[in-house]
N, CA, C and O atoms as CSV, one atom per row, in Angstrom:
chain,resi,resn,atom,element,x,y,z
A,1,UNK,N,N,114.772,93.993,67.383
A,1,UNK,CA,C,114.390,94.506,68.683
A,1,UNK,C,C,114.026,95.997,68.605
A,1,UNK,O,O,113.059,96.437,69.226
A,2,UNK,N,N,114.808,96.766,67.839
A,2,UNK,CA,C,114.531,98.197,67.692
A,2,UNK,C,C,113.182,98.421,66.998
A,2,UNK,O,O,112.427,99.316,67.379
A,3,UNK,N,N,112.883,97.611,65.987
A,3,UNK,CA,C,111.607,97.730,65.286
A,3,UNK,C,C,110.444,97.479,66.241
A,3,UNK,O,O,109.447,98.200,66.212
A,4,UNK,N,N,110.569,96.473,67.075
A,4,UNK,CA,C,109.514,96.169,68.042
A,4,UNK,C,C,109.313,97.348,68.995
A,4,UNK,O,O,108.179,97.681,69.337
A,5,UNK,N,N,110.401,97.975,69.422
A,5,UNK,CA,C,110.311,99.129,70.318
A,5,UNK,C,C,109.590,100.290,69.627
A,5,UNK,O,O,108.755,100.956,70.239
A,6,UNK,N,N,109.913,100.533,68.351
A,6,UNK,CA,C,109.252,101.601,67.601
A,6,UNK,C,C,107.756,101.338,67.448
A,6,UNK,O,O,106.945,102.259,67.552
A,7,UNK,N,N,107.399,100.095,67.204
A,7,UNK,CA,C,105.984,99.730,67.075
A,7,UNK,C,C,105.248,99.979,68.386
A,7,UNK,O,O,104.141,100.518,68.387
A,8,UNK,N,N,105.854,99.594,69.489
A,8,UNK,CA,C,105.243,99.807,70.809
A,8,UNK,C,C,105.083,101.305,71.072
A,8,UNK,O,O,104.040,101.740,71.561
A,9,UNK,N,N,106.112,102.096,70.751
A,9,UNK,CA,C,106.033,103.543,70.952
A,9,UNK,C,C,104.919,104.157,70.104
A,9,UNK,O,O,104.187,105.027,70.576
A,10,UNK,N,N,104.790,103.706,68.857
A,10,UNK,CA,C,103.734,104.208,67.977
A,10,UNK,C,C,102.361,103.867,68.541
A,10,UNK,O,O,101.468,104.714,68.555
A,11,UNK,N,N,102.186,102.642,69.003
A,11,UNK,CA,C,100.905,102.234,69.582
A,11,UNK,C,C,100.581,103.050,70.831
A,11,UNK,O,O,99.420,103.383,71.071
A,12,UNK,N,N,101.599,103.372,71.625
A,12,UNK,CA,C,101.376,104.195,72.814
A,12,UNK,C,C,100.937,105.606,72.430
A,12,UNK,O,O,100.056,106.179,73.072
A,13,UNK,N,N,101.548,106.167,71.385
A,13,UNK,CA,C,101.152,107.494,70.916
A,13,UNK,C,C,99.718,107.499,70.401
A,13,UNK,O,O,98.961,108.431,70.673
A,14,UNK,N,N,99.349,106.474,69.669
A,14,UNK,CA,C,97.976,106.369,69.166
A,14,UNK,C,C,96.995,106.268,70.330
A,14,UNK,O,O,95.954,106.924,70.325
A,15,UNK,N,N,97.321,105.459,71.314
A,15,UNK,CA,C,96.453,105.319,72.490
A,15,UNK,C,C,96.320,106.643,73.229
A,15,UNK,O,O,95.230,107.010,73.669
A,16,UNK,N,N,97.439,107.362,73.364
A,16,UNK,CA,C,97.408,108.657,74.042
A,16,UNK,C,C,96.522,109.640,73.270
A,16,UNK,O,O,95.731,110.367,73.872
A,17,UNK,N,N,96.654,109.662,71.935
A,17,UNK,CA,C,95.820,110.543,71.118
A,17,UNK,C,C,94.347,110.200,71.300
A,17,UNK,O,O,93.523,111.085,71.532
A,18,UNK,N,N,94.020,108.926,71.197
A,18,UNK,CA,C,92.622,108.513,71.323
A,18,UNK,C,C,92.067,108.849,72.697
A,18,UNK,O,O,90.902,109.229,72.818
A,19,UNK,N,N,92.883,108.715,73.730
A,19,UNK,CA,C,92.427,109.027,75.086
A,19,UNK,C,C,92.163,110.520,75.240
A,19,UNK,O,O,91.172,110.919,75.852
A,20,UNK,N,N,93.049,111.344,74.685
A,20,UNK,CA,C,92.946,112.783,74.868
A,20,UNK,C,C,92.043,113.488,73.874
A,20,UNK,O,O,91.444,114.510,74.209
A,21,UNK,N,N,91.929,112.970,72.660
A,21,UNK,CA,C,91.263,113.721,71.605
A,21,UNK,C,C,90.125,112.991,70.925
A,21,UNK,O,O,89.676,113.436,69.868
A,22,UNK,N,N,89.643,111.908,71.468
A,22,UNK,CA,C,88.539,111.243,70.789
A,22,UNK,C,C,87.431,110.909,71.767
A,22,UNK,O,O,87.654,110.696,72.959
A,23,UNK,N,N,86.235,110.871,71.220
A,23,UNK,CA,C,85.101,110.415,71.997
A,23,UNK,C,C,84.961,108.928,71.777
A,23,UNK,O,O,85.901,108.267,71.335
A,24,UNK,N,N,83.816,108.409,72.077
A,24,UNK,CA,C,83.604,106.981,71.916
A,24,UNK,C,C,83.759,106.568,70.458
A,24,UNK,O,O,84.404,105.560,70.170
A,25,UNK,N,N,83.186,107.322,69.546
A,25,UNK,CA,C,83.222,106.951,68.130
A,25,UNK,C,C,83.742,108.051,67.209
A,25,UNK,O,O,83.613,107.938,65.990
A,26,UNK,N,N,84.321,109.102,67.759
A,26,UNK,CA,C,84.717,110.237,66.935
A,26,UNK,C,C,86.135,110.700,67.223
A,26,UNK,O,O,86.615,110.614,68.354
A,27,UNK,N,N,86.804,111.196,66.173
A,27,UNK,CA,C,88.061,111.914,66.331
A,27,UNK,C,C,87.747,113.398,66.371
A,27,UNK,O,O,86.882,113.874,65.636
A,28,UNK,N,N,88.432,114.115,67.211
A,28,UNK,CA,C,88.287,115.555,67.286
A,28,UNK,C,C,88.960,116.187,66.072
A,28,UNK,O,O,90.113,115.879,65.773
A,29,UNK,N,N,88.256,117.060,65.378
A,29,UNK,CA,C,88.806,117.669,64.171
A,29,UNK,C,C,89.815,118.763,64.494
A,29,UNK,O,O,90.835,118.880,63.814
A,30,UNK,N,N,89.552,119.549,65.500
A,30,UNK,CA,C,90.457,120.633,65.853
A,30,UNK,C,C,90.129,121.170,67.228
A,30,UNK,O,O,89.156,120.760,67.862
A,31,UNK,N,N,90.966,122.105,67.683
A,31,UNK,CA,C,90.764,122.670,69.011
A,31,UNK,C,C,91.381,124.071,69.071
A,31,UNK,O,O,92.393,124.349,68.428
A,32,UNK,N,N,90.746,124.943,69.859
A,32,UNK,CA,C,91.302,126.258,70.170
A,32,UNK,C,C,91.873,126.155,71.569
A,32,UNK,O,O,91.172,125.764,72.503
A,33,UNK,N,N,93.153,126.505,71.722
A,33,UNK,CA,C,93.810,126.431,73.025
A,33,UNK,C,C,94.219,127.831,73.470
A,33,UNK,O,O,94.656,128.656,72.668
A,34,UNK,N,N,94.065,128.075,74.774
A,34,UNK,CA,C,94.475,129.363,75.327
A,34,UNK,C,C,95.014,129.144,76.731
A,34,UNK,O,O,94.410,128.447,77.546
A,35,UNK,N,N,96.176,129.759,76.998
A,35,UNK,CA,C,96.695,129.781,78.357
A,35,UNK,C,C,97.179,131.197,78.645
A,35,UNK,O,O,96.869,132.118,77.889
A,36,UNK,N,N,97.931,131.386,79.721
A,36,UNK,CA,C,98.372,132.728,80.109
A,36,UNK,C,C,99.172,133.431,79.014
A,36,UNK,O,O,99.032,134.638,78.818
A,37,UNK,N,N,100.000,132.685,78.309
A,37,UNK,CA,C,100.944,133.286,77.369
A,37,UNK,C,C,100.633,133.066,75.900
A,37,UNK,O,O,101.092,133.833,75.054
A,38,UNK,N,N,99.877,132.054,75.585
A,38,UNK,CA,C,99.707,131.677,74.183
A,38,UNK,C,C,98.262,131.360,73.838
A,38,UNK,O,O,97.455,130.979,74.687
A,39,UNK,N,N,97.973,131.533,72.564
A,39,UNK,CA,C,96.698,131.109,71.991
A,39,UNK,C,C,97.013,130.406,70.686
A,39,UNK,O,O,97.883,130.837,69.930
A,40,UNK,N,N,96.304,129.327,70.427
A,40,UNK,CA,C,96.568,128.606,69.180
A,40,UNK,C,C,95.326,127.861,68.718
A,40,UNK,O,O,94.446,127.518,69.507
A,41,UNK,N,N,95.286,127.625,67.426
A,41,UNK,CA,C,94.274,126.777,66.812
A,41,UNK,C,C,95.015,125.593,66.223
A,41,UNK,O,O,95.962,125.762,65.455
A,42,UNK,N,N,94.583,124.395,66.586
A,42,UNK,CA,C,95.189,123.181,66.049
A,42,UNK,C,C,94.121,122.399,65.295
A,42,UNK,O,O,93.060,122.096,65.842
A,43,UNK,N,N,94.403,122.079,64.053
A,43,UNK,CA,C,93.504,121.265,63.235
A,43,UNK,C,C,94.166,119.907,63.071
A,43,UNK,O,O,95.300,119.819,62.601
A,44,UNK,N,N,93.469,118.859,63.451
A,44,UNK,CA,C,94.042,117.516,63.440
A,44,UNK,C,C,93.719,116.738,62.171
A,44,UNK,O,O,94.508,115.899,61.735
A,45,UNK,N,N,92.567,117.012,61.582
A,45,UNK,CA,C,92.173,116.225,60.416
A,45,UNK,C,C,91.168,117.005,59.577
A,45,UNK,O,O,90.302,117.700,60.110
A,46,UNK,N,N,91.295,116.881,58.255
A,46,UNK,CA,C,90.323,117.462,57.337
A,46,UNK,C,C,90.374,116.671,56.039
A,46,UNK,O,O,91.383,116.043,55.719
A,47,UNK,N,N,89.272,116.710,55.294
A,47,UNK,CA,C,89.177,115.911,54.074
A,47,UNK,C,C,89.588,116.705,52.842
A,47,UNK,O,O,90.266,116.178,51.960
A,48,UNK,N,N,89.178,117.979,52.775
A,48,UNK,CA,C,89.501,118.793,51.611
A,48,UNK,C,C,89.666,120.245,52.051
A,48,UNK,O,O,89.542,120.555,53.236
A,49,UNK,N,N,89.944,121.129,51.104
A,49,UNK,CA,C,90.196,122.531,51.432
A,49,UNK,C,C,88.985,123.192,52.089
A,49,UNK,O,O,89.137,123.946,53.050
A,50,UNK,N,N,87.804,122.919,51.585
A,50,UNK,CA,C,86.582,123.488,52.168
A,50,UNK,C,C,86.408,123.026,53.612
A,50,UNK,O,O,86.036,123.819,54.478
A,51,UNK,N,N,86.670,121.769,53.868
A,51,UNK,CA,C,86.573,121.209,55.211
A,51,UNK,C,C,87.563,121.901,56.151
A,51,UNK,O,O,87.230,122.187,57.301
A,52,UNK,N,N,88.774,122.168,55.668
A,52,UNK,CA,C,89.778,122.879,56.462
A,52,UNK,C,C,89.295,124.287,56.793
A,52,UNK,O,O,89.456,124.745,57.924
A,53,UNK,N,N,88.709,124.975,55.823
A,53,UNK,CA,C,88.206,126.329,56.054
A,53,UNK,C,C,87.111,126.337,57.116
A,53,UNK,O,O,87.089,127.212,57.982
A,54,UNK,N,N,86.209,125.370,57.052
A,54,UNK,CA,C,85.131,125.288,58.046
A,54,UNK,C,C,85.715,125.017,59.433
A,54,UNK,O,O,85.287,125.623,60.415
A,55,UNK,N,N,86.691,124.109,59.516
A,55,UNK,CA,C,87.321,123.799,60.806
A,55,UNK,C,C,88.009,125.036,61.380
A,55,UNK,O,O,87.889,125.316,62.572
A,56,UNK,N,N,88.723,125.770,60.543
A,56,UNK,CA,C,89.392,126.992,61.003
A,56,UNK,C,C,88.380,128.048,61.438
A,56,UNK,O,O,88.578,128.715,62.454
A,57,UNK,N,N,87.297,128.204,60.675
A,57,UNK,CA,C,86.257,129.164,61.042
A,57,UNK,C,C,85.632,128.787,62.383
A,57,UNK,O,O,85.376,129.655,63.218
A,58,UNK,N,N,85.389,127.501,62.586
A,58,UNK,CA,C,84.809,127.015,63.841
A,58,UNK,C,C,85.724,127.354,65.023
A,58,UNK,O,O,85.272,127.904,66.027
A,59,UNK,N,N,86.996,127.025,64.896
A,59,UNK,CA,C,87.933,127.277,65.997
A,59,UNK,C,C,88.181,128.773,66.181
A,59,UNK,O,O,88.370,129.226,67.310
A,60,UNK,N,N,88.185,129.549,65.095
A,60,UNK,CA,C,88.314,130.998,65.209
A,60,UNK,C,C,87.107,131.571,65.951
A,60,UNK,O,O,87.239,132.525,66.718
A,61,UNK,N,N,85.938,130.987,65.722
A,61,UNK,CA,C,84.757,131.390,66.479
A,61,UNK,C,C,84.983,131.227,67.972
A,61,UNK,O,O,84.610,132.099,68.757
A,62,UNK,N,N,85.595,130.107,68.372
A,62,UNK,CA,C,85.924,129.923,69.794
A,62,UNK,C,C,86.902,130.997,70.265
A,62,UNK,O,O,86.780,131.503,71.381
A,63,UNK,N,N,87.876,131.345,69.415
A,63,UNK,CA,C,88.840,132.387,69.777
A,63,UNK,C,C,88.136,133.725,70.020
A,63,UNK,O,O,88.591,134.530,70.834
A,64,UNK,N,N,87.029,133.960,69.317
A,64,UNK,CA,C,86.242,135.179,69.505
A,64,UNK,C,C,85.308,135.082,70.707
A,64,UNK,O,O,84.692,136.071,71.102
A,65,UNK,N,N,85.206,133.890,71.285
A,65,UNK,CA,C,84.349,133.698,72.447
A,65,UNK,C,C,83.028,133.018,72.158
A,65,UNK,O,O,82.191,132.898,73.052
A,66,UNK,N,N,82.820,132.568,70.925
A,66,UNK,CA,C,81.559,131.907,70.577
A,66,UNK,C,C,81.495,130.509,71.174
A,66,UNK,O,O,82.501,129.806,71.266
A,67,UNK,N,N,80.299,130.125,71.574
A,67,UNK,CA,C,80.061,128.777,72.091
A,67,UNK,C,C,79.432,127.930,70.992
A,67,UNK,O,O,79.070,128.433,69.928
A,68,UNK,N,N,79.309,126.642,71.269
A,68,UNK,CA,C,78.677,125.736,70.309
A,68,UNK,C,C,77.191,126.033,70.182
A,68,UNK,O,O,76.547,126.503,71.119
A,69,UNK,N,N,76.666,125.744,68.995
A,69,UNK,CA,C,75.230,125.825,68.736
A,69,UNK,C,C,74.755,124.438,68.321
A,69,UNK,O,O,75.572,123.558,68.048
A,70,UNK,N,N,73.464,124.242,68.272
A,70,UNK,CA,C,72.930,122.897,68.051
A,70,UNK,C,C,72.262,122.719,66.693
A,70,UNK,O,O,71.289,121.976,66.567
A,71,UNK,N,N,72.776,123.391,65.694
A,71,UNK,CA,C,72.296,123.248,64.321
A,71,UNK,C,C,73.391,122.542,63.526
A,71,UNK,O,O,74.466,123.117,63.351
A,72,UNK,N,N,73.167,121.320,63.036
A,72,UNK,CA,C,74.215,120.569,62.332
A,72,UNK,C,C,74.775,121.264,61.094
A,72,UNK,O,O,75.850,120.897,60.620
A,73,UNK,N,N,74.066,122.261,60.560
A,73,UNK,CA,C,74.575,122.991,59.393
A,73,UNK,C,C,75.381,124.225,59.786
A,73,UNK,O,O,75.952,124.891,58.923
A,74,UNK,N,N,75.431,124.532,61.075
A,74,UNK,CA,C,76.114,125.735,61.552
A,74,UNK,C,C,77.622,125.540,61.643
A,74,UNK,O,O,78.104,124.442,61.922
A,75,UNK,N,N,78.353,126.615,61.404
A,75,UNK,CA,C,79.808,126.584,61.576
A,75,UNK,C,C,80.148,126.234,63.023
A,75,UNK,O,O,81.111,125.508,63.272
A,76,UNK,N,N,79.372,126.738,63.972
A,76,UNK,CA,C,79.663,126.515,65.391
A,76,UNK,C,C,78.928,125.302,65.975
A,76,UNK,O,O,78.748,125.213,67.189
A,77,UNK,N,N,78.509,124.385,65.126
A,77,UNK,CA,C,77.889,123.148,65.605
A,77,UNK,C,C,78.859,122.434,66.535
A,77,UNK,O,O,80.071,122.483,66.325
A,78,UNK,N,N,78.339,121.774,67.555
A,78,UNK,CA,C,79.213,121.204,68.584
A,78,UNK,C,C,79.840,119.865,68.238
A,78,UNK,O,O,80.601,119.336,69.049
A,79,UNK,N,N,79.566,119.299,67.093
A,79,UNK,CA,C,80.181,118.015,66.745
A,79,UNK,C,C,80.842,118.068,65.371
A,79,UNK,O,O,80.487,117.298,64.479
A,80,UNK,N,N,81.796,118.969,65.203
A,80,UNK,CA,C,82.577,118.993,63.961
A,80,UNK,C,C,83.668,117.948,64.143
A,80,UNK,O,O,84.791,118.261,64.540
A,81,UNK,N,N,83.323,116.719,63.849
A,81,UNK,CA,C,84.256,115.609,64.059
A,81,UNK,C,C,83.939,114.498,63.071
A,81,UNK,O,O,82.954,114.565,62.336
A,82,UNK,N,N,84.772,113.496,63.064
A,82,UNK,CA,C,84.661,112.419,62.090
A,82,UNK,C,C,84.413,111.079,62.764
A,82,UNK,O,O,85.106,110.741,63.724
A,83,UNK,N,N,83.440,110.306,62.285
A,83,UNK,CA,C,83.366,108.922,62.743
A,83,UNK,C,C,84.666,108.211,62.386
A,83,UNK,O,O,85.192,108.393,61.288
A,84,UNK,N,N,85.184,107.406,63.305
A,84,UNK,CA,C,86.468,106.727,63.087
A,84,UNK,C,C,86.486,105.920,61.796
A,84,UNK,O,O,87.499,105.912,61.096
A,85,UNK,N,N,85.406,105.252,61.468
A,85,UNK,CA,C,85.378,104.433,60.256
A,85,UNK,C,C,85.612,105.283,59.016
A,85,UNK,O,O,86.204,104.811,58.045
A,86,UNK,N,N,85.158,106.528,59.037
A,86,UNK,CA,C,85.341,107.399,57.878
A,86,UNK,C,C,86.796,107.804,57.695
A,86,UNK,O,O,87.235,108.048,56.571
A,87,UNK,N,N,87.541,107.875,58.781
A,87,UNK,CA,C,88.957,108.235,58.677
A,87,UNK,C,C,89.677,107.170,57.865
A,87,UNK,O,O,90.485,107.486,56.992
A,88,UNK,N,N,89.388,105.934,58.149
A,88,UNK,CA,C,90.139,104.852,57.544
A,88,UNK,C,C,89.689,104.511,56.131
A,88,UNK,O,O,90.488,103.993,55.351
A,89,UNK,N,N,88.436,104.784,55.777
A,89,UNK,CA,C,88.030,104.480,54.406
A,89,UNK,C,C,87.963,105.731,53.522
A,89,UNK,O,O,87.525,105.653,52.374
A,90,UNK,N,N,88.394,106.887,54.051
A,90,UNK,CA,C,88.548,108.118,53.275
A,90,UNK,C,C,87.249,108.627,52.646
A,90,UNK,O,O,87.299,109.303,51.618
A,91,UNK,N,N,86.110,108.328,53.223
A,91,UNK,CA,C,84.846,108.824,52.667
A,91,UNK,C,C,84.517,110.185,53.248
A,91,UNK,O,O,85.176,110.646,54.180
A,92,UNK,N,N,83.513,110.819,52.706
A,92,UNK,CA,C,83.093,112.139,53.170
A,92,UNK,C,C,82.277,112.025,54.454
A,92,UNK,O,O,81.788,110.953,54.808
A,93,UNK,N,N,82.143,113.154,55.139
A,93,UNK,CA,C,81.341,113.208,56.355
A,93,UNK,C,C,79.863,112.989,56.028
A,93,UNK,O,O,79.428,113.182,54.893
A,94,UNK,N,N,79.115,112.590,57.030
A,94,UNK,CA,C,77.679,112.383,56.855
A,94,UNK,C,C,76.947,113.709,56.672
A,94,UNK,O,O,75.936,113.766,55.971
A,95,UNK,N,N,77.439,114.756,57.284
A,95,UNK,CA,C,76.878,116.085,57.116
A,95,UNK,C,C,78.010,116.977,56.636
A,95,UNK,O,O,79.182,116.638,56.801
A,96,UNK,N,N,77.675,118.097,56.052
A,96,UNK,CA,C,78.710,118.961,55.488
A,96,UNK,C,C,78.437,120.405,55.881
A,96,UNK,O,O,77.782,121.127,55.129
A,97,UNK,N,N,78.928,120.853,57.057
A,97,UNK,CA,C,78.796,122.274,57.368
A,97,UNK,C,C,79.521,123.093,56.305
A,97,UNK,O,O,80.523,122.645,55.747
A,98,UNK,N,N,79.018,124.282,56.029
A,98,UNK,CA,C,79.668,125.155,55.050
A,98,UNK,C,C,80.051,126.459,55.731
A,98,UNK,O,O,79.751,126.659,56.907
A,99,UNK,N,N,80.705,127.336,55.005
A,99,UNK,CA,C,81.084,128.633,55.558
A,99,UNK,C,C,79.932,129.624,55.568
A,99,UNK,O,O,80.115,130.772,55.975
A,100,UNK,N,N,78.762,129.212,55.136
A,100,UNK,CA,C,77.580,130.065,55.201
A,100,UNK,C,C,77.065,130.064,56.633
A,100,UNK,O,O,76.733,129.011,57.176
A,101,UNK,N,N,76.997,131.244,57.244
A,101,UNK,CA,C,76.547,131.322,58.629
A,101,UNK,C,C,75.048,131.077,58.724
A,101,UNK,O,O,74.269,131.605,57.930
A,102,UNK,N,N,74.660,130.284,59.688
A,102,UNK,CA,C,73.246,130.037,59.950
A,102,UNK,C,C,72.740,131.087,60.936
A,102,UNK,O,O,73.521,131.862,61.489
A,103,UNK,N,N,71.445,131.101,61.147
A,103,UNK,CA,C,70.870,132.006,62.143
A,103,UNK,C,C,71.449,131.696,63.523
A,103,UNK,O,O,71.685,132.615,64.307
A,104,UNK,N,N,71.679,130.435,63.830
A,104,UNK,CA,C,72.263,130.056,65.124
A,104,UNK,C,C,73.671,130.634,65.278
A,104,UNK,O,O,74.032,131.092,66.361
A,105,UNK,N,N,74.475,130.617,64.199
A,105,UNK,CA,C,75.812,131.225,64.238
A,105,UNK,C,C,75.706,132.728,64.502
A,105,UNK,O,O,76.431,133.272,65.335
A,106,UNK,N,N,74.798,133.391,63.789
A,106,UNK,CA,C,74.630,134.842,63.948
A,106,UNK,C,C,74.207,135.189,65.372
A,106,UNK,O,O,74.721,136.142,65.958
A,107,UNK,N,N,73.276,134.422,65.927
A,107,UNK,CA,C,72.809,134.675,67.293
A,107,UNK,C,C,73.931,134.475,68.306
A,107,UNK,O,O,74.036,135.238,69.266
A,108,UNK,N,N,74.774,133.453,68.105
A,108,UNK,CA,C,75.911,133.223,69.005
A,108,UNK,C,C,76.874,134.408,68.959
A,108,UNK,O,O,77.377,134.842,69.996
A,109,UNK,N,N,77.130,134.932,67.760
A,109,UNK,CA,C,78.013,136.088,67.623
A,109,UNK,C,C,77.411,137.317,68.295
A,109,UNK,O,O,78.103,138.027,69.025
A,110,UNK,N,N,76.132,137.572,68.054
A,110,UNK,CA,C,75.475,138.734,68.654
A,110,UNK,C,C,75.479,138.657,70.175
A,110,UNK,O,O,75.598,139.678,70.852
A,111,UNK,N,N,75.349,137.460,70.704
A,111,UNK,CA,C,75.377,137.279,72.159
A,111,UNK,C,C,76.747,137.654,72.729
A,111,UNK,O,O,76.829,138.298,73.774
A,112,UNK,N,N,77.813,137.256,72.050
A,112,UNK,CA,C,79.172,137.538,72.528
A,112,UNK,C,C,79.506,139.023,72.429
A,112,UNK,O,O,80.123,139.578,73.338
A,113,UNK,N,N,79.108,139.666,71.345
A,113,UNK,CA,C,79.472,141.079,71.160
A,113,UNK,C,C,78.460,142.037,71.785
A,113,UNK,O,O,78.630,143.254,71.703
A,114,UNK,N,N,77.413,141.506,72.406
A,114,UNK,CA,C,76.357,142.319,73.019
A,114,UNK,C,C,75.726,143.285,72.015
A,114,UNK,O,O,75.330,144.394,72.372
A,115,UNK,N,N,75.640,142.855,70.772
A,115,UNK,CA,C,75.110,143.715,69.702
A,115,UNK,C,C,73.591,143.815,69.710
A,115,UNK,O,O,73.034,144.740,69.119
A,116,UNK,N,N,72.921,142.896,70.358
A,116,UNK,CA,C,71.459,142.922,70.318
A,116,UNK,C,C,70.864,143.588,71.551
A,116,UNK,O,O,69.703,143.357,71.889
A,117,UNK,N,N,71.654,144.406,72.216
A,117,UNK,CA,C,71.136,145.143,73.383
A,117,UNK,C,C,71.024,146.607,73.075
A,117,UNK,O,O,70.608,147.388,73.931
């Protein structure tokens, strides 16, 4: 009976995670959170060290005030996430953002710091 209860609790946690942190076909890789008292970066999933660095750079960009850009190679691309099937079969992402800033990343930074005025 206790095992059945634990299984139900685990399934409820998974459902809650999927409801709060996933899109139709994607898991959210990380998030920058801010409230009155605290700021934090939470990384939920990464494949390797380079992937973790890109996720941290992306969320740190949000901490600096940067918004998403629409270049799939950019650190601040708006879909740094994983197709669900890739999570379970441990394969690499279809695209691979790197820590090299794109022109779109640079423009987003310049917009936030008002450097181009």
